[in-house]
mmCIF file of the C-alpha atoms, coordinates in Angstrom:
data_MODEL
# 
_entry.id   MODEL 
# 
loop_
_atom_site.group_PDB 
_atom_site.id 
_atom_site.type_symbol 
_atom_site.label_atom_id 
_atom_site.label_alt_id 
_atom_site.label_comp_id 
_atom_site.label_asym_id 
_atom_site.label_entity_id 
_atom_site.label_seq_id 
_atom_site.pdbx_PDB_ins_code 
_atom_site.Cartn_x 
_atom_site.Cartn_y 
_atom_site.Cartn_z 
_atom_site.occupancy 
_atom_site.B_iso_or_equiv 
_atom_site.pdbx_formal_charge 
_atom_site.auth_seq_id 
_atom_site.auth_comp_id 
_atom_site.auth_asym_id 
_atom_site.auth_atom_id 
_atom_site.pdbx_PDB_model_num 
ATOM 1   C CA . MET A 1 1   ? 162.989 205.558 129.093 1.00 0.00 ? 1   MET A CA 1 
ATOM 2   C CA . GLU A 1 2   ? 163.803 201.896 128.999 1.00 0.00 ? 2   GLU A CA 1 
ATOM 3   C CA . VAL A 1 3   ? 163.553 200.430 133.046 1.00 0.00 ? 3   VAL A CA 1 
ATOM 4   C CA . MET A 1 4   ? 167.412 198.318 133.143 1.00 0.00 ? 4   MET A CA 1 
ATOM 5   C CA . SER A 1 5   ? 168.807 196.734 136.419 1.00 0.00 ? 5   SER A CA 1 
ATOM 6   C CA . PHE A 1 6   ? 171.570 198.844 137.312 1.00 0.00 ? 6   PHE A CA 1 
ATOM 7   C CA . ARG A 1 7   ? 174.144 199.071 140.475 1.00 0.00 ? 7   ARG A CA 1 
ATOM 8   C CA . GLY A 1 8   ? 175.024 202.083 142.541 1.00 0.00 ? 8   GLY A CA 1 
ATOM 9   C CA . ARG A 1 9   ? 178.267 202.839 144.501 1.00 0.00 ? 9   ARG A CA 1 
ATOM 10  C CA . LEU A 1 10  ? 177.867 202.410 148.223 1.00 0.00 ? 10  LEU A CA 1 
ATOM 11  C CA . GLU A 1 11  ? 180.339 202.908 151.342 1.00 0.00 ? 11  GLU A CA 1 
ATOM 12  C CA . THR A 1 12  ? 179.775 200.424 153.894 1.00 0.00 ? 12  THR A CA 1 
ATOM 13  C CA . GLN A 1 13  ? 181.849 198.850 156.761 1.00 0.00 ? 13  GLN A CA 1 
ATOM 14  C CA . CYS A 1 14  ? 182.392 195.456 157.713 1.00 0.00 ? 14  CYS A CA 1 
ATOM 15  C CA . PRO A 1 15  ? 180.308 194.301 161.047 1.00 0.00 ? 15  PRO A CA 1 
ATOM 16  C CA . ASN A 1 16  ? 183.814 193.121 162.068 1.00 0.00 ? 16  ASN A CA 1 
ATOM 17  C CA . GLY A 1 17  ? 184.723 196.912 162.582 1.00 0.00 ? 17  GLY A CA 1 
ATOM 18  C CA . CYS A 1 18  ? 186.991 196.984 159.718 1.00 0.00 ? 18  CYS A CA 1 
ATOM 19  C CA . GLU A 1 19  ? 187.909 200.255 157.919 1.00 0.00 ? 19  GLU A CA 1 
ATOM 20  C CA . PRO A 1 20  ? 184.882 201.565 155.930 1.00 0.00 ? 20  PRO A CA 1 
ATOM 21  C CA . PHE A 1 21  ? 185.235 200.886 151.838 1.00 0.00 ? 21  PHE A CA 1 
ATOM 22  C CA . GLU A 1 22  ? 183.604 201.536 148.613 1.00 0.00 ? 22  GLU A CA 1 
ATOM 23  C CA . THR A 1 23  ? 181.519 198.934 146.848 1.00 0.00 ? 23  THR A CA 1 
ATOM 24  C CA . GLU A 1 24  ? 179.100 198.260 144.024 1.00 0.00 ? 24  GLU A CA 1 
ATOM 25  C CA . VAL A 1 25  ? 175.504 196.960 145.125 1.00 0.00 ? 25  VAL A CA 1 
ATOM 26  C CA . TRP A 1 26  ? 172.227 196.350 142.739 1.00 0.00 ? 26  TRP A CA 1 
ATOM 27  C CA . THR A 1 27  ? 169.897 199.179 143.340 1.00 0.00 ? 27  THR A CA 1 
ATOM 28  C CA . CYS A 1 28  ? 167.383 198.374 140.589 1.00 0.00 ? 28  CYS A CA 1 
ATOM 29  C CA . ILE A 1 29  ? 166.205 195.068 139.329 1.00 0.00 ? 29  ILE A CA 1 
ATOM 30  C CA . HIS A 1 30  ? 164.109 194.437 136.323 1.00 0.00 ? 30  HIS A CA 1 
ATOM 31  C CA . ALA A 1 31  ? 163.533 190.472 136.656 1.00 0.00 ? 31  ALA A CA 1 
ATOM 32  C CA . ALA A 1 32  ? 162.460 189.896 133.272 1.00 0.00 ? 32  ALA A CA 1 
ATOM 33  C CA . LYS A 1 33  ? 165.358 191.309 131.787 1.00 0.00 ? 33  LYS A CA 1 
ATOM 34  C CA . ASN A 1 34  ? 167.971 189.904 134.375 1.00 0.00 ? 34  ASN A CA 1 
ATOM 35  C CA . PRO A 1 35  ? 166.412 186.453 135.625 1.00 0.00 ? 35  PRO A CA 1 
ATOM 36  C CA . GLU A 1 36  ? 169.499 185.815 137.266 1.00 0.00 ? 36  GLU A CA 1 
ATOM 37  C CA . LEU A 1 37  ? 169.306 188.418 139.754 1.00 0.00 ? 37  LEU A CA 1 
ATOM 38  C CA . LYS A 1 38  ? 165.889 187.351 140.772 1.00 0.00 ? 38  LYS A CA 1 
ATOM 39  C CA . GLU A 1 39  ? 167.460 183.558 141.418 1.00 0.00 ? 39  GLU A CA 1 
ATOM 40  C CA . GLN A 1 40  ? 170.216 185.485 143.390 1.00 0.00 ? 40  GLN A CA 1 
ATOM 41  C CA . ILE A 1 41  ? 167.255 186.970 145.526 1.00 0.00 ? 41  ILE A CA 1 
ATOM 42  C CA . LEU A 1 42  ? 165.575 183.556 145.944 1.00 0.00 ? 42  LEU A CA 1 
ATOM 43  C CA . ALA A 1 43  ? 168.929 182.177 147.229 1.00 0.00 ? 43  ALA A CA 1 
ATOM 44  C CA . GLY A 1 44  ? 169.748 184.928 149.454 1.00 0.00 ? 44  GLY A CA 1 
ATOM 45  C CA . GLN A 1 45  ? 172.782 186.019 147.795 1.00 0.00 ? 45  GLN A CA 1 
ATOM 46  C CA . LEU A 1 46  ? 171.759 189.307 146.149 1.00 0.00 ? 46  LEU A CA 1 
ATOM 47  C CA . ASN A 1 47  ? 174.130 192.275 147.295 1.00 0.00 ? 47  ASN A CA 1 
ATOM 48  C CA . LEU A 1 48  ? 176.470 189.881 149.312 1.00 0.00 ? 48  LEU A CA 1 
ATOM 49  C CA . ILE A 1 49  ? 180.043 191.408 149.458 1.00 0.00 ? 49  ILE A CA 1 
ATOM 50  C CA . VAL A 1 50  ? 183.224 190.469 150.607 1.00 0.00 ? 50  VAL A CA 1 
ATOM 51  C CA . CYS A 1 51  ? 185.405 192.674 152.971 1.00 0.00 ? 51  CYS A CA 1 
ATOM 52  C CA . PRO A 1 52  ? 188.332 193.617 151.502 1.00 0.00 ? 52  PRO A CA 1 
ATOM 53  C CA . HIS A 1 53  ? 190.366 193.722 154.956 1.00 0.00 ? 53  HIS A CA 1 
ATOM 54  C CA . CYS A 1 54  ? 189.274 190.492 156.603 1.00 0.00 ? 54  CYS A CA 1 
ATOM 55  C CA . CYS A 1 55  ? 187.259 188.580 153.748 1.00 0.00 ? 55  CYS A CA 1 
ATOM 56  C CA . PHE A 1 56  ? 184.350 188.249 156.030 1.00 0.00 ? 56  PHE A CA 1 
ATOM 57  C CA . THR A 1 57  ? 180.833 187.924 153.889 1.00 0.00 ? 57  THR A CA 1 
ATOM 58  C CA . PHE A 1 58  ? 178.102 190.299 154.513 1.00 0.00 ? 58  PHE A CA 1 
ATOM 59  C CA . TYR A 1 59  ? 174.815 191.554 153.321 1.00 0.00 ? 59  TYR A CA 1 
ATOM 60  C CA . ALA A 1 60  ? 174.939 195.418 152.103 1.00 0.00 ? 60  ALA A CA 1 
ATOM 61  C CA . GLU A 1 61  ? 171.983 196.859 153.180 1.00 0.00 ? 61  GLU A CA 1 
ATOM 62  C CA . GLN A 1 62  ? 170.810 199.520 150.474 1.00 0.00 ? 62  GLN A CA 1 
ATOM 63  C CA . SER A 1 63  ? 167.622 200.666 149.008 1.00 0.00 ? 63  SER A CA 1 
ATOM 64  C CA . LEU A 1 64  ? 166.398 198.613 146.105 1.00 0.00 ? 64  LEU A CA 1 
ATOM 65  C CA . VAL A 1 65  ? 163.918 198.789 143.284 1.00 0.00 ? 65  VAL A CA 1 
ATOM 66  C CA . TYR A 1 66  ? 162.451 195.572 142.171 1.00 0.00 ? 66  TYR A CA 1 
ATOM 67  C CA . LEU A 1 67  ? 160.266 195.244 138.982 1.00 0.00 ? 67  LEU A CA 1 
ATOM 68  C CA . GLU A 1 68  ? 158.531 192.058 137.396 1.00 0.00 ? 68  GLU A CA 1 
ATOM 69  C CA . PRO A 1 69  ? 155.869 193.273 134.821 1.00 0.00 ? 69  PRO A CA 1 
ATOM 70  C CA . GLU A 1 70  ? 154.436 189.743 134.625 1.00 0.00 ? 70  GLU A CA 1 
ATOM 71  C CA . LEU A 1 71  ? 153.703 189.384 138.254 1.00 0.00 ? 71  LEU A CA 1 
ATOM 72  C CA . GLU A 1 72  ? 152.470 193.206 138.151 1.00 0.00 ? 72  GLU A CA 1 
ATOM 73  C CA . LEU A 1 73  ? 154.773 194.091 140.877 1.00 0.00 ? 73  LEU A CA 1 
ATOM 74  C CA . ILE A 1 74  ? 156.854 196.912 141.725 1.00 0.00 ? 74  ILE A CA 1 
ATOM 75  C CA . ALA A 1 75  ? 158.631 196.783 145.243 1.00 0.00 ? 75  ALA A CA 1 
ATOM 76  C CA . PHE A 1 76  ? 160.967 199.286 146.946 1.00 0.00 ? 76  PHE A CA 1 
ATOM 77  C CA . ILE A 1 77  ? 163.013 197.458 149.666 1.00 0.00 ? 77  ILE A CA 1 
ATOM 78  C CA . TYR A 1 78  ? 164.540 199.926 152.321 1.00 0.00 ? 78  TYR A CA 1 
ATOM 79  C CA . PRO A 1 79  ? 167.102 198.965 154.934 1.00 0.00 ? 79  PRO A CA 1 
ATOM 80  C CA . ILE A 1 80  ? 165.773 197.153 157.853 1.00 0.00 ? 80  ILE A CA 1 
ATOM 81  C CA . PRO A 1 81  ? 166.270 199.814 160.373 1.00 0.00 ? 81  PRO A CA 1 
ATOM 82  C CA . HIS A 1 82  ? 164.108 202.091 158.533 1.00 0.00 ? 82  HIS A CA 1 
ATOM 83  C CA . GLU A 1 83  ? 160.986 200.329 159.657 1.00 0.00 ? 83  GLU A CA 1 
ATOM 84  C CA . LYS A 1 84  ? 161.110 202.024 162.897 1.00 0.00 ? 84  LYS A CA 1 
ATOM 85  C CA . GLU A 1 85  ? 159.968 205.241 160.658 1.00 0.00 ? 85  GLU A CA 1 
ATOM 86  C CA . ARG A 1 86  ? 157.394 203.219 158.568 1.00 0.00 ? 86  ARG A CA 1 
ATOM 87  C CA . GLU A 1 87  ? 155.132 205.990 158.171 1.00 0.00 ? 87  GLU A CA 1 
ATOM 88  C CA . HIS A 1 88  ? 157.827 208.318 156.417 1.00 0.00 ? 88  HIS A CA 1 
ATOM 89  C CA . TRP A 1 89  ? 159.369 205.256 154.398 1.00 0.00 ? 89  TRP A CA 1 
ATOM 90  C CA . GLU A 1 90  ? 155.769 204.947 153.199 1.00 0.00 ? 90  GLU A CA 1 
ATOM 91  C CA . GLU A 1 91  ? 155.743 208.470 151.801 1.00 0.00 ? 91  GLU A CA 1 
ATOM 92  C CA . LYS A 1 92  ? 159.014 208.382 150.467 1.00 0.00 ? 92  LYS A CA 1 
ATOM 93  C CA . MET A 1 93  ? 158.076 205.321 148.439 1.00 0.00 ? 93  MET A CA 1 
ATOM 94  C CA . LYS A 1 94  ? 155.030 207.074 147.199 1.00 0.00 ? 94  LYS A CA 1 
ATOM 95  C CA . GLU A 1 95  ? 157.310 209.790 146.203 1.00 0.00 ? 95  GLU A CA 1 
ATOM 96  C CA . ASP A 1 96  ? 160.000 207.559 144.653 1.00 0.00 ? 96  ASP A CA 1 
ATOM 97  C CA . PHE A 1 97  ? 157.121 205.819 143.095 1.00 0.00 ? 97  PHE A CA 1 
ATOM 98  C CA . LEU A 1 98  ? 155.973 209.149 141.115 1.00 0.00 ? 98  LEU A CA 1 
ATOM 99  C CA . GLN A 1 99  ? 159.573 210.154 140.223 1.00 0.00 ? 99  GLN A CA 1 
ATOM 100 C CA . PHE A 1 100 ? 160.036 206.375 138.803 1.00 0.00 ? 100 PHE A CA 1 
ATOM 101 C CA . GLN A 1 101 ? 156.867 206.796 136.693 1.00 0.00 ? 101 GLN A CA 1 
ATOM 102 C CA . SER A 1 102 ? 157.786 210.657 135.523 1.00 0.00 ? 102 SER A CA 1 
ATOM 103 C CA . ARG A 1 103 ? 161.165 208.998 134.036 1.00 0.00 ? 103 ARG A CA 1 
ATOM 104 C CA . LEU A 1 104 ? 158.817 206.608 131.857 1.00 0.00 ? 104 LEU A CA 1 
ATOM 105 C CA . PRO A 1 105 ? 156.686 207.260 128.588 1.00 0.00 ? 105 PRO A CA 1 
ATOM 106 C CA . GLU A 1 106 ? 153.018 207.449 129.263 1.00 0.00 ? 106 GLU A CA 1 
ATOM 107 C CA . ASN A 1 107 ? 152.267 204.407 127.748 1.00 0.00 ? 107 ASN A CA 1 
ATOM 108 C CA . LYS A 1 108 ? 154.610 202.349 129.744 1.00 0.00 ? 108 LYS A CA 1 
ATOM 109 C CA . ARG A 1 109 ? 153.666 204.010 133.249 1.00 0.00 ? 109 ARG A CA 1 
ATOM 110 C CA . ILE A 1 110 ? 152.777 201.348 135.849 1.00 0.00 ? 110 ILE A CA 1 
ATOM 111 C CA . PRO A 1 111 ? 149.271 200.813 136.387 1.00 0.00 ? 111 PRO A CA 1 
ATOM 112 C CA . TYR A 1 112 ? 149.537 199.291 139.699 1.00 0.00 ? 112 TYR A CA 1 
ATOM 113 C CA . ALA A 1 113 ? 150.481 199.993 143.320 1.00 0.00 ? 113 ALA A CA 1 
ATOM 114 C CA . PRO A 1 114 ? 153.995 199.508 144.622 1.00 0.00 ? 114 PRO A CA 1 
ATOM 115 C CA . ALA A 1 115 ? 154.822 197.508 147.185 1.00 0.00 ? 115 ALA A CA 1 
ATOM 116 C CA . ILE A 1 116 ? 157.313 198.243 150.587 1.00 0.00 ? 116 ILE A CA 1 
ATOM 117 C CA . PHE A 1 117 ? 159.410 196.115 152.267 1.00 0.00 ? 117 PHE A CA 1 
ATOM 118 C CA . PHE A 1 118 ? 162.111 196.615 155.011 1.00 0.00 ? 118 PHE A CA 1 
ATOM 119 C CA . GLY A 1 119 ? 164.832 194.185 154.283 1.00 0.00 ? 119 GLY A CA 1 
ATOM 120 C CA . LEU A 1 120 ? 165.045 191.653 151.128 1.00 0.00 ? 120 LEU A CA 1 
ATOM 121 C CA . GLN A 1 121 ? 163.401 188.922 153.283 1.00 0.00 ? 121 GLN A CA 1 
ATOM 122 C CA . GLY A 1 122 ? 159.842 190.124 152.800 1.00 0.00 ? 122 GLY A CA 1 
ATOM 123 C CA . LEU A 1 123 ? 160.113 190.279 149.277 1.00 0.00 ? 123 LEU A CA 1 
ATOM 124 C CA . THR A 1 124 ? 162.010 186.828 148.885 1.00 0.00 ? 124 THR A CA 1 
ATOM 125 C CA . ASP A 1 125 ? 159.205 185.322 150.991 1.00 0.00 ? 125 ASP A CA 1 
ATOM 126 C CA . LEU A 1 126 ? 156.780 186.709 148.399 1.00 0.00 ? 126 LEU A CA 1 
ATOM 127 C CA . LEU A 1 127 ? 158.353 185.658 145.312 1.00 0.00 ? 127 LEU A CA 1 
ATOM 128 C CA . HIS A 1 128 ? 158.493 182.194 146.949 1.00 0.00 ? 128 HIS A CA 1 
ATOM 129 C CA . ARG A 1 129 ? 154.685 182.061 147.456 1.00 0.00 ? 129 ARG A CA 1 
ATOM 130 C CA . GLU A 1 130 ? 154.285 183.365 143.773 1.00 0.00 ? 130 GLU A CA 1 
ATOM 131 C CA . GLU A 1 131 ? 156.653 180.547 142.757 1.00 0.00 ? 131 GLU A CA 1 
ATOM 132 C CA . GLU A 1 132 ? 154.357 177.887 144.857 1.00 0.00 ? 132 GLU A CA 1 
ATOM 133 C CA . ILE A 1 133 ? 151.192 179.391 143.642 1.00 0.00 ? 133 ILE A CA 1 
ATOM 134 C CA . GLN A 1 134 ? 152.379 179.038 140.175 1.00 0.00 ? 134 GLN A CA 1 
ATOM 135 C CA . ASP A 1 135 ? 153.024 175.460 140.356 1.00 0.00 ? 135 ASP A CA 1 
ATOM 136 C CA . GLU A 1 136 ? 149.342 175.041 141.459 1.00 0.00 ? 136 GLU A CA 1 
ATOM 137 C CA . ILE A 1 137 ? 148.249 177.350 138.588 1.00 0.00 ? 137 ILE A CA 1 
ATOM 138 C CA . LEU A 1 138 ? 149.699 174.975 136.228 1.00 0.00 ? 138 LEU A CA 1 
ATOM 139 C CA . VAL A 1 139 ? 147.879 171.885 137.313 1.00 0.00 ? 139 VAL A CA 1 
ATOM 140 C CA . ALA A 1 140 ? 144.841 173.700 137.353 1.00 0.00 ? 140 ALA A CA 1 
ATOM 141 C CA . GLU A 1 141 ? 145.353 174.321 133.643 1.00 0.00 ? 141 GLU A CA 1 
ATOM 142 C CA . TRP A 1 142 ? 145.818 171.236 132.420 1.00 0.00 ? 142 TRP A CA 1 
ATOM 143 C CA . PHE A 1 143 ? 142.743 170.104 134.100 1.00 0.00 ? 143 PHE A CA 1 
ATOM 144 C CA . PHE A 1 144 ? 140.716 173.373 132.594 1.00 0.00 ? 144 PHE A CA 1 
ATOM 145 C CA . ARG A 1 145 ? 141.761 171.777 129.190 1.00 0.00 ? 145 ARG A CA 1 
ATOM 146 C CA . LYS A 1 146 ? 140.757 167.941 130.074 1.00 0.00 ? 146 LYS A CA 1 
ATOM 147 C CA . LEU A 1 147 ? 137.442 169.208 131.503 1.00 0.00 ? 147 LEU A CA 1 
ATOM 148 C CA . GLY A 1 148 ? 136.472 171.631 128.825 1.00 0.00 ? 148 GLY A CA 1 
ATOM 149 C CA . LEU A 1 149 ? 136.528 174.752 130.792 1.00 0.00 ? 149 LEU A CA 1 
ATOM 150 C CA . GLU A 1 150 ? 137.256 178.394 130.033 1.00 0.00 ? 150 GLU A CA 1 
ATOM 151 C CA . THR A 1 151 ? 139.748 180.699 131.462 1.00 0.00 ? 151 THR A CA 1 
ATOM 152 C CA . TYR A 1 152 ? 139.716 183.829 132.861 1.00 0.00 ? 152 TYR A CA 1 
ATOM 153 C CA . ARG A 1 153 ? 142.520 185.681 133.376 1.00 0.00 ? 153 ARG A CA 1 
ATOM 154 C CA . VAL A 1 154 ? 142.911 187.954 136.291 1.00 0.00 ? 154 VAL A CA 1 
ATOM 155 C CA . SER A 1 155 ? 145.171 190.879 136.788 1.00 0.00 ? 155 SER A CA 1 
ATOM 156 C CA . ALA A 1 156 ? 148.054 189.500 138.554 1.00 0.00 ? 156 ALA A CA 1 
ATOM 157 C CA . SER A 1 157 ? 148.441 192.553 141.299 1.00 0.00 ? 157 SER A CA 1 
ATOM 158 C CA . TYR A 1 158 ? 144.565 191.879 141.898 1.00 0.00 ? 158 TYR A CA 1 
ATOM 159 C CA . SER A 1 159 ? 144.957 188.138 142.439 1.00 0.00 ? 159 SER A CA 1 
ATOM 160 C CA . ARG A 1 160 ? 147.813 188.852 144.967 1.00 0.00 ? 160 ARG A CA 1 
ATOM 161 C CA . ASN A 1 161 ? 145.916 191.474 146.871 1.00 0.00 ? 161 ASN A CA 1 
ATOM 162 C CA . LYS A 1 162 ? 142.721 189.568 146.994 1.00 0.00 ? 162 LYS A CA 1 
ATOM 163 C CA . LYS A 1 163 ? 144.222 186.065 147.400 1.00 0.00 ? 163 LYS A CA 1 
ATOM 164 C CA . ILE A 1 164 ? 142.401 184.487 144.660 1.00 0.00 ? 164 ILE A CA 1 
ATOM 165 C CA . PRO A 1 165 ? 143.852 182.388 141.545 1.00 0.00 ? 165 PRO A CA 1 
ATOM 166 C CA . LYS A 1 166 ? 145.286 184.498 138.744 1.00 0.00 ? 166 LYS A CA 1 
ATOM 167 C CA . ILE A 1 167 ? 143.389 182.172 136.237 1.00 0.00 ? 167 ILE A CA 1 
ATOM 168 C CA . LEU A 1 168 ? 139.980 181.179 137.051 1.00 0.00 ? 168 LEU A CA 1 
ATOM 169 C CA . PRO A 1 169 ? 138.024 178.268 135.328 1.00 0.00 ? 169 PRO A CA 1 
ATOM 170 C CA . ARG A 1 170 ? 134.409 179.056 133.484 1.00 0.00 ? 170 ARG A CA 1 
ATOM 171 C CA . HIS A 1 171 ? 131.960 176.717 132.606 1.00 0.00 ? 171 HIS A CA 1 
ATOM 172 C CA . ILE A 1 172 ? 130.004 179.031 130.194 1.00 0.00 ? 172 ILE A CA 1 
ATOM 173 C CA . ARG A 1 173 ? 126.472 178.969 129.608 1.00 0.00 ? 173 ARG A CA 1 
ATOM 174 C CA . THR A 1 174 ? 124.116 181.385 127.801 1.00 0.00 ? 174 THR A CA 1 
ATOM 175 C CA . ASP A 1 175 ? 122.159 181.922 130.824 1.00 0.00 ? 175 ASP A CA 1 
ATOM 176 C CA . ARG A 1 176 ? 125.171 182.626 133.423 1.00 0.00 ? 176 ARG A CA 1 
ATOM 177 C CA . ASN A 1 177 ? 126.990 185.370 134.698 1.00 0.00 ? 177 ASN A CA 1 
ATOM 178 C CA . LEU A 1 178 ? 130.614 185.590 135.348 1.00 0.00 ? 178 LEU A CA 1 
ATOM 179 C CA . ARG A 1 179 ? 130.218 184.852 139.000 1.00 0.00 ? 179 ARG A CA 1 
ATOM 180 C CA . GLU A 1 180 ? 127.910 181.672 138.026 1.00 0.00 ? 180 GLU A CA 1 
ATOM 181 C CA . GLU A 1 181 ? 130.159 180.516 135.430 1.00 0.00 ? 181 GLU A CA 1 
ATOM 182 C CA . VAL A 1 182 ? 133.530 180.807 137.644 1.00 0.00 ? 182 VAL A CA 1 
ATOM 183 C CA . LEU A 1 183 ? 131.663 178.875 140.571 1.00 0.00 ? 183 LEU A CA 1 
ATOM 184 C CA . GLU A 1 184 ? 130.310 176.175 138.336 1.00 0.00 ? 184 GLU A CA 1 
ATOM 185 C CA . GLY A 1 185 ? 133.762 175.731 137.196 1.00 0.00 ? 185 GLY A CA 1 
ATOM 186 C CA . LEU A 1 186 ? 135.569 175.458 140.560 1.00 0.00 ? 186 LEU A CA 1 
ATOM 187 C CA . GLN A 1 187 ? 132.992 172.836 141.329 1.00 0.00 ? 187 GLN A CA 1 
ATOM 188 C CA . ILE A 1 188 ? 133.965 170.594 138.322 1.00 0.00 ? 188 ILE A CA 1 
ATOM 189 C CA . LEU A 1 189 ? 137.473 171.108 138.661 1.00 0.00 ? 189 LEU A CA 1 
ATOM 190 C CA . LEU A 1 190 ? 137.467 170.353 142.517 1.00 0.00 ? 190 LEU A CA 1 
ATOM 191 C CA . LYS A 1 191 ? 135.459 167.517 141.679 1.00 0.00 ? 191 LYS A CA 1 
ATOM 192 C CA . GLU A 1 192 ? 138.397 166.313 139.506 1.00 0.00 ? 192 GLU A CA 1 
ATOM 193 C CA . ASN A 1 193 ? 141.056 167.285 141.693 1.00 0.00 ? 193 ASN A CA 1 
ATOM 194 C CA . GLY A 1 194 ? 140.451 168.129 145.224 1.00 0.00 ? 194 GLY A CA 1 
ATOM 195 C CA . ASN A 1 195 ? 144.330 168.934 145.836 1.00 0.00 ? 195 ASN A CA 1 
ATOM 196 C CA . LEU A 1 196 ? 144.445 172.587 144.827 1.00 0.00 ? 196 LEU A CA 1 
ATOM 197 C CA . PRO A 1 197 ? 144.250 174.625 147.998 1.00 0.00 ? 197 PRO A CA 1 
ATOM 198 C CA . THR A 1 198 ? 144.250 178.020 146.515 1.00 0.00 ? 198 THR A CA 1 
ATOM 199 C CA . TYR A 1 199 ? 141.074 177.134 144.341 1.00 0.00 ? 199 TYR A CA 1 
ATOM 200 C CA . ARG A 1 200 ? 139.521 175.402 147.246 1.00 0.00 ? 200 ARG A CA 1 
ATOM 201 C CA . ARG A 1 201 ? 139.887 178.374 149.690 1.00 0.00 ? 201 ARG A CA 1 
ATOM 202 C CA . PHE A 1 202 ? 138.493 180.786 147.011 1.00 0.00 ? 202 PHE A CA 1 
ATOM 203 C CA . PHE A 1 203 ? 135.575 178.356 145.850 1.00 0.00 ? 203 PHE A CA 1 
ATOM 204 C CA . GLN A 1 204 ? 134.615 178.272 149.622 1.00 0.00 ? 204 GLN A CA 1 
ATOM 205 C CA . GLU A 1 205 ? 134.451 181.866 150.037 1.00 0.00 ? 205 GLU A CA 1 
ATOM 206 C CA . LEU A 1 206 ? 132.804 182.624 146.761 1.00 0.00 ? 206 LEU A CA 1 
ATOM 207 C CA . GLU A 1 207 ? 130.172 179.896 147.487 1.00 0.00 ? 207 GLU A CA 1 
ATOM 208 C CA . THR A 1 208 ? 129.527 181.308 151.250 1.00 0.00 ? 208 THR A CA 1 
ATOM 209 C CA . SER A 1 209 ? 129.893 185.200 150.260 1.00 0.00 ? 209 SER A CA 1 
ATOM 210 C CA . PRO A 1 210 ? 126.760 187.073 149.350 1.00 0.00 ? 210 PRO A CA 1 
ATOM 211 C CA . VAL A 1 211 ? 126.267 187.618 145.659 1.00 0.00 ? 211 VAL A CA 1 
ATOM 212 C CA . SER A 1 212 ? 126.373 191.488 146.786 1.00 0.00 ? 212 SER A CA 1 
ATOM 213 C CA . GLU A 1 213 ? 129.526 191.081 147.538 1.00 0.00 ? 213 GLU A CA 1 
ATOM 214 C CA . TRP A 1 214 ? 131.000 189.652 144.283 1.00 0.00 ? 214 TRP A CA 1 
ATOM 215 C CA . GLU A 1 215 ? 133.388 192.111 142.724 1.00 0.00 ? 215 GLU A CA 1 
ATOM 216 C CA . THR A 1 216 ? 134.261 191.296 139.144 1.00 0.00 ? 216 THR A CA 1 
ATOM 217 C CA . PRO A 1 217 ? 138.106 190.770 138.917 1.00 0.00 ? 217 PRO A CA 1 
ATOM 218 C CA . PRO A 1 218 ? 139.807 192.925 136.171 1.00 0.00 ? 218 PRO A CA 1 
ATOM 219 C CA . LYS A 1 219 ? 141.499 190.810 133.729 1.00 0.00 ? 219 LYS A CA 1 
ATOM 220 C CA . GLN A 1 220 ? 145.137 190.752 132.974 1.00 0.00 ? 220 GLN A CA 1 
ATOM 221 C CA . GLY A 1 221 ? 146.285 193.816 131.291 1.00 0.00 ? 221 GLY A CA 1 
ATOM 222 C CA . ARG A 1 222 ? 149.174 195.268 129.609 1.00 0.00 ? 222 ARG A CA 1 
ATOM 223 C CA . LYS A 1 223 ? 152.821 194.508 130.992 1.00 0.00 ? 223 LYS A CA 1 
ATOM 224 C CA . PRO A 1 224 ? 154.546 198.341 130.967 1.00 0.00 ? 224 PRO A CA 1 
ATOM 225 C CA . ALA A 1 225 ? 158.220 198.957 130.955 1.00 0.00 ? 225 ALA A CA 1 
# 
């Protein structure tokens, strides 16, 4: 099975109290295959529908699966009112995720945990943050090349969960381990350009935390689906 974006039928009603009607809304989005749908989410326009009776435009609350392999992100979005029963819907997400996985070939199953949101705003905020961080990473990578630093590419889901940069600088020496290489790479990078807040924050955490707390970040892996 290949994961695709698709729509489903929904019976809904205009907030103005008009007669219920049936419409189509997106229920699964694969951002790599339909980037225009990601743009609709970022613009707050996904699943906006027009009442055929009074022409009022409103957002259709509907469960949605969002998949973006490059970000190692699969998100289950449920209607906002469902948050009142969060524990129930977290269990439902786990069930939905297992069912989703079971439809995929074994070599394309998703090796990272799903995220849950109630309403699209949480997902929208996350995607905006990812874009901002990516802009910073592009600047950092330019300085990596200029300064002769090697790169260590971190799993995107691990990076997001741990709030560390997806691409780390390494100043490689034969007598250094990865933590020491990254720490020295960050020192060199930030001395050249201190206007990299994500890298500066990680450098401060790494510099002050005990060596025993260091956890080697998993490398960026395959991209399923």
